[in-house]
C-alpha positions in Angstrom: 25.4 -2.9 5.2 26.6 -1.9 8.7 23.8 -0.7 11.0 25.9 2.0 12.5 25.9 4.2 9.4 23.2 6.8 9.7 21.7 9.1 7.1 22.1 12.8 7.7 19.1 14.6 9.0 17.5 16.0 5.9 14.4 18.2 5.1 12.7 15.1 3.6 13.2 13.1 6.8 11.9 16.1 8.9 8.8 16.6 6.8 8.1 12.8 6.6 8.5 12.4 10.3 6.2 15.4 11.0 3.5 14.1 8.7 3.7 10.6 10.3 3.5 12.1 13.8 0.5 14.2 12.9 -1.2 11.1 11.4 -0.6 8.9 14.5 -1.8 11.6 16.9 -5.0 12.0 14.9 -5.5 8.2 15.0 -5.0 8.1 18.7 -7.4 11.0 19.3 -10.0 9.5 17.0 -10.1 6.0 18.6 -10.4 6.1 22.4 -11.4 2.5 23.0 -10.3 -1.0 21.9 -11.9 -2.6 18.8 -15.4 -3.9 19.3 -15.7 -7.7 19.7 -16.0 -9.6 16.4 -18.4 -12.4 15.6 -15.5 -14.3 14.1 -13.5 -14.4 17.3 -12.8 -18.0 18.3 -14.4 -18.8 21.6 -12.0 -21.7 22.3 -9.0 -19.4 22.5 -8.5 -19.0 26.2 -6.9 -15.7 27.4 -3.7 -15.8 29.3 -2.3 -13.4 32.0 -0.9 -11.1 29.3 -3.7 -11.5 26.8 -6.6 -9.2 26.2 -9.6 -9.5 28.6 -12.8 -10.9 27.2 -14.7 -8.3 25.3 -11.8 -5.9 25.0 -11.4 -6.5 21.4 -12.0 -8.7 18.4 -9.9 -11.7 17.5 -10.0 -12.1 13.8 -9.5 -15.9 13.4 -8.3 -19.0 15.2 -5.0 -18.3 13.5 -4.6 -21.1 11.1 -1.1 -22.0 10.1 0.3 -19.2 8.0 2.4 -21.2 5.6 2.5 -18.3 3.2 4.7 -16.5 5.6 7.4 -19.2 5.1 7.0 -18.7 1.4 7.5 -14.9 1.7 10.6 -15.4 3.9 12.0 -17.6 1.2 11.3 -15.0 -1.5 13.0 -12.4 0.7 16.1 -14.7 1.1 16.3 -15.3 -2.7 16.1 -11.6 -3.4 19.1 -11.1 -1.1 21.0 -14.1 -2.7 20.3 -12.8 -6.2 21.5 -9.3 -5.3 24.7 -10.5 -3.7 25.6 -12.9 -6.5 24.7 -10.7 -9.5 25.0 -7.1 -8.3 27.9 -6.9 -5.9 31.4 -6.0 -6.9 32.4 -7.6 -3.6 31.8 -11.1 -5.0 33.2 -10.8 -8.5 36.0 -8.3 -7.7 35.0 -6.3 -10.7 32.0 -4.2 -11.7 29.0 -6.4 -11.6 27.6 -4.6 -14.7 30.4 -6.2 -16.7 29.2 -9.7 -15.7 25.4 -9.0 -15.8 24.8 -5.9 -17.8 21.0 -5.9 -17.3 21.3 -6.1 -13.5 17.9 -7.8 -12.9 18.5 -8.1 -9.1 19.7 -4.5 -8.5 17.0 -3.9 -5.9 17.3 -7.3 -4.3 18.7 -5.6 -1.1 15.0 -4.8 -0.4 14.6 -8.4 0.6 16.1 -7.5 4.0 13.4 -4.9 4.5 10.8 -7.6 3.7 12.5 -9.8 6.3 12.1 -7.2 9.0 8.4 -6.7 8.1 7.8 -10.4 8.5 9.8 -10.5 11.7 7.6 -7.8 13.3 4.5 -9.8 12.3 5.8 -13.2 13.4 7.4 -12.1 16.7 4.2 -10.4 17.8 2.1 -13.4 16.8 4.3 -16.1 18.4 4.7 -14.0 21.6 1.1 -13.4 22.4 0.1 -14.8 25.8 3.7 -15.9 26.6 6.1 -14.9 29.4 9.5 -13.3 29.1 11.3 -16.6 29.8 9.5 -18.5 27.1 10.0 -15.6 24.7 13.8 -15.4 25.3 14.3 -19.2 25.2 12.4 -19.4 21.9 14.5 -16.7 20.3 17.8 -18.2 21.5 16.8 -21.7 20.3 15.8 -20.3 16.9 18.9 -18.1 16.3 22.0 -19.8 17.8 22.4 -23.4 16.5 22.7 -22.4 12.8 24.5 -19.2 13.7 27.2 -21.1 15.6 27.8 -23.4 12.7 28.0 -20.5 10.3 30.6 -18.6 12.4 32.8 -21.7 12.4 32.3 -22.5 8.8 32.8 -18.9 7.6 35.9 -18.5 9.8 37.5 -21.6 8.4 36.6 -20.6 4.8 38.0 -17.1 5.2 41.2 -18.5 6.8 41.8 -20.9 3.8 40.6 -18.5 1.0 40.7 -14.9 2.3 39.3 -13.4 -1.0 36.0 -11.9 0.2 36.9 -11.0 3.8 39.9 -11.4 6.1 39.6 -13.8 8.9 39.0 -12.2 12.3 41.2 -14.6 14.2 40.3 -17.0 16.9 39.6 -14.3 19.5 37.3 -12.5 17.1 35.6 -15.8 16.3 34.9 -16.6 19.9 33.4 -13.1 20.4 31.2 -13.6 17.3 29.8 -16.8 18.8 28.0 -14.6 21.4 26.3 -12.6 18.6 27.3 -9.4 20.5 30.4 -8.7 18.5 29.1 -5.4 17.1 28.4 -3.6 20.4 31.8 -5.0 21.6 33.6 -3.4 18.7 34.8 -6.7 17.2 34.6 -7.2 13.4 31.9 -9.6 12.2 33.0 -13.0 10.8 30.4 -12.6 8.0 29.1 -9.4 6.5 25.5 -10.5 6.7 25.6 -10.6 10.5 24.6 -6.9 10.7 21.0 -7.9 10.4 21.2 -10.1 13.5 22.2 -7.2 15.6 19.2 -5.3 14.4 17.0 -8.3 15.2 18.5 -8.6 18.7 17.8 -5.0 19.5 14.2 -5.5 18.4 13.9 -8.6 20.6 15.3 -6.6 23.5 12.8 -3.8 23.1 9.9 -6.3 22.5 10.9 -8.1 25.7 9.7 -5.1 27.6 6.3 -5.4 26.0 6.2 -9.2 26.7 7.0 -8.5 30.3 4.2 -5.9 30.4 1.8 -8.4 28.8 0.6 -8.2 25.3 -2.8 -6.6 24.8 -4.2 -4.6 21.9 -3.8 -1.2 23.6 -0.4 -2.0 25.0 0.9 -3.1 21.6 -0.5 0.0 20.0 1.1 2.1 22.7 4.5 0.4 22.3 4.4 1.1 18.5 3.3 4.7 18.9 6.0 5.4 21.5 8.7 3.8 19.4 7.6 5.5 16.2 7.3 8.9 18.0 10.9 8.5 19.3 12.1 7.6 15.8 10.3 10.7 14.4 12.0 13.0 16.9 15.4 11.4 16.3 15.1 11.6 12.5 14.0 15.3 12.6 16.2 16.7 15.3 18.9 14.3 16.5 22.2 13.8 14.7 23.8 11.5 17.3 24.9 8.0 16.3 24.3 6.3 19.6 20.6 7.6 19.8 20.0 6.4 16.2 21.6 3.0 17.0 19.6 2.6 20.2 16.3 3.4 18.5 17.1 1.7 15.2 15.8 4.7 13.4 16.5 3.1 10.0 14.7 -0.2 10.6 12.3 0.4 13.4 9.5 1.4 11.1 9.7 -2.0 9.4 9.3 -3.8 12.7 6.4 -1.6 13.8 4.7 -2.0 10.4 4.9 -5.8 10.8 3.4 -5.5 14.3 0.7 -3.3 12.8 -0.1 -5.8 10.2 -0.5 -8.5 12.9 -3.0 -6.3 14.7 -4.9 -6.1 11.5 -4.8 -9.8 11.2 -5.7 -10.7 14.8 -8.3 -7.9 15.5 -10.8 -6.0 13.5 -9.1 -3.1 11.6 -9.1 0.2 13.3 -7.8 3.7 12.4 -5.0 3.1 14.9 -3.8 -0.1 13.3 -3.9 1.5 9.9 -2.1 4.5 11.3 0.7 2.4 12.5 1.2 0.7 9.1 0.9 3.9 7.0 3.0 5.9 9.5 5.7 3.2 9.4 5.8 3.3 5.6 6.3 7.1 5.7 9.0 6.8 8.3 10.8 4.1 6.4 11.0 6.0 3.1 13.9 8.3 3.9 16.1 5.4 5.1 15.2 3.3 2.0 16.0 6.2 -0.4 19.3 6.8 1.5 20.2 3.1 1.2 19.5 3.3 -2.6 21.8 6.3 -2.9 24.6 4.3 -1.3 24.6 2.0 -4.3 26.0 4.9 -6.3 28.9 5.2 -3.8 29.7 1.5 -4.3 30.1 2.0 -8.0 26.6 0.9 -9.1 24.6 3.0 -11.5 22.3 5.6 -9.9 18.9 4.0 -9.0 15.8 6.1 -9.7 13.7 6.9 -6.6 10.3 5.8 -8.0 11.1 2.1 -8.4 12.5 1.9 -4.8 9.4 3.6 -3.4 7.1 1.3 -5.4 9.1 -1.9 -4.4 8.9 -1.0 -0.8 5.2 -0.5 -1.2 5.0 -4.0 -2.8 6.8 -5.5 0.3 4.1 -3.8 2.5 1.3 -5.1 0.3 2.6 -8.6 0.4 2.4 -8.6 4.2 -1.0 -6.9 4.0 -2.1 -9.7 1.8 -1.2 -12.2 4.5 -2.9 -10.1 7.2 -6.2 -9.9 5.3 -6.2 -13.5 4.1 -5.8 -12.7 0.4 -3.1 -15.4 0.1 -4.7 -18.1 2.3 -4.9 -20.3 -0.8 -1.1 -20.5 -0.9 -0.5 -23.5 1.3 1.6 -26.6 1.4 4.2 -28.5 3.5 6.8 -27.5 0.9 6.4 -23.8 2.0 7.3 -24.8 5.6 10.5 -26.6 4.3 11.5 -23.5 2.3 10.9 -21.3 5.2 13.1 -23.4 7.5 15.9 -23.2 4.9 15.9 -19.4 4.8 17.9 -18.7 7.9 20.9 -21.0 7.2 20.8 -19.9 3.6 21.1 -16.3 4.5 23.9 -16.9 7.0 26.1 -19.0 4.6 25.4 -17.9 1.0 27.6 -14.8 0.7 30.9 -15.9 2.3 30.7 -19.6 1.2 28.9 -19.3 -2.1 30.7 -16.0 -2.9 34.1 -17.6 -2.4 33.1 -20.4 -4.8 32.0 -17.9 -7.4 35.2 -15.9 -7.1 37.3 -19.1 -7.5 35.4 -20.4 -10.5 34.4 -17.3 -12.3 37.0 -17.7 -15.1 36.1 -21.4 -15.7 32.3 -21.4 -15.7 29.9 -19.1 -17.5 28.6 -16.5 -15.0 24.9 -17.3 -15.3 25.5 -21.1 -15.0 27.9 -20.5 -12.1 25.3 -18.5 -10.2 22.6 -21.1 -10.7 24.9 -24.0 -9.6 26.2 -22.2 -6.5 22.6 -21.1 -5.6 21.5 -24.7 -5.9 24.4 -25.9 -3.8 23.6 -23.3 -1.1 20.0 -24.4 -1.0 21.1 -28.0 -0.4 23.5 -26.9 2.3 20.8 -24.8 3.9 18.5 -27.8 4.0 21.2 -30.0 5.4 21.9 -27.4 8.2 18.2 -27.3 9.1 17.8 -31.1 9.0 21.0 -32.2 10.8 21.9 -29.2 12.9 18.9 -27.1 13.8 16.3 -29.9 14.3 18.5 -32.1 16.6 20.2 -29.2 18.5 17.1 -27.0 19.1 15.1 -29.3 21.4 18.2 -30.2 23.5 19.2 -26.5 23.8 15.6 -25.7 24.8 15.6 -28.3 27.5 19.0 -27.1 28.8 17.8 -23.5 29.0 14.6 -24.5 30.8 16.6 -26.6 33.2 19.0 -23.7 33.9 16.0 -21.3 34.3 14.5 -23.7 36.9 17.8 -23.9 38.8 18.0 -20.1 38.9 14.4 -19.8 40.2 15.2 -22.3 42.9 18.3 -20.5 44.0 16.5 -17.1 44.0 13.6 -18.5 46.1 15.7 -20.6 48.5 16.6 -17.8 50.9 12.9 -16.9 51.5 12.2 -20.5 52.4 9.6 -20.9 49.7 9.7 -23.8 47.4 10.3 -23.1 43.7 7.3 -23.6 41.6 7.2 -26.5 39.1 8.7 -25.8 35.7 5.3 -25.6 34.1 3.8 -23.2 36.5 3.0 -19.9 34.9 3.9 -21.2 31.5 2.2 -19.9 28.5 -0.8 -21.7 27.1 -0.2 -24.2 24.3 0.8 -22.4 21.1 -1.4 -22.3 18.1 -0.3 -24.3 15.1 0.9 -21.2 13.4 2.9 -20.0 16.5 4.4 -23.4 17.0 5.5 -23.5 13.3 7.3 -20.1 13.7 9.6 -21.5 16.4 11.7 -23.1 13.7 10.9 -20.8 10.8 10.6 -17.3 12.2 13.4 -14.9 12.6 14.1 -11.3 11.7 15.9 -11.1 8.6 16.9 -11.6 7.5 
């Protein structure tokens, strides 16, 4: 779904935005100070330049490895895969109801919304106490290796078998390699790339907060300002550029994820809860609008209540992580599944969808979907094992070397020697934050 299509300003959006705004203002007025220190705060966790000062708030735990987040990301990816393979006319080139009459994955598109919720949580978690350079390098290292492979693979597939999408040509492919094709007005090589542009805009906005330095009150201020701007835009602005800049459709999902992380890291406050509840209210109009677009695509009309409930379930799943209700869900296998989600998402529709289209008259549909899904999972594991893992550390070293060279060139005219590469670097990552370097990302 392209991110540049915006819902019309409706009375529902206006009323929902006004209620969310009043709720957040009440929260801000009711809580004038940071949360009180918690007895559960780990004393071994040293603050960094951007971290909260001692006594300013309560750290919830020492942040054990949240393997359950990897499992949730895999669930979100499988929701999207199931939706694309069983509910999209685009894949079968005929009404999906003729192939799968019961449509069990008709709401699988909500997996993208769960992706964005997890992205807000993970990005805030992995960025705490880090500088802008480390944040940007980590995002580039995480996103680009598998993405570059997918651009090449999908371009070749669409050139050889242009059944799902037409190839964009070699110029379009080169522009797609930058991941900036959408703002440059170039068609995407793969339809699923629209979520990457949403993630990139979120990273750009969050970079401002990282530059400012992450503290509890600064993160809360960032969320409230962003949500306030979204509220105003939804209620009064009918300009596509403004909605695209603020990401009015998806911003509440990112802010909700950030709010859940605040509930995880610090003692719950009215402000943290206000961010989460307000984000849910702000997200509802866009989710209902997205459900209505299914009718325009030829799908049966979807009742509103299941969509509202399923969005609430996505929020509850991330809440369960924040409050430790799922801490018993652990295992190395979850990390492996989480690492596979990004390449699976990038490749499943155009590669797997092409196979489904070519073989749909020869293999029973249910068996075909199972076989193609299994093949895509194996391909996703291969991409992670033999592309992402070898390329990511080399790319990181190259980016750090380039960053050091730039710093030396900038400091040379002043006669000052450039600091060592490690000076000003962020403290060592927690186990959970380190794990997210190869498993975070977005959603998508």
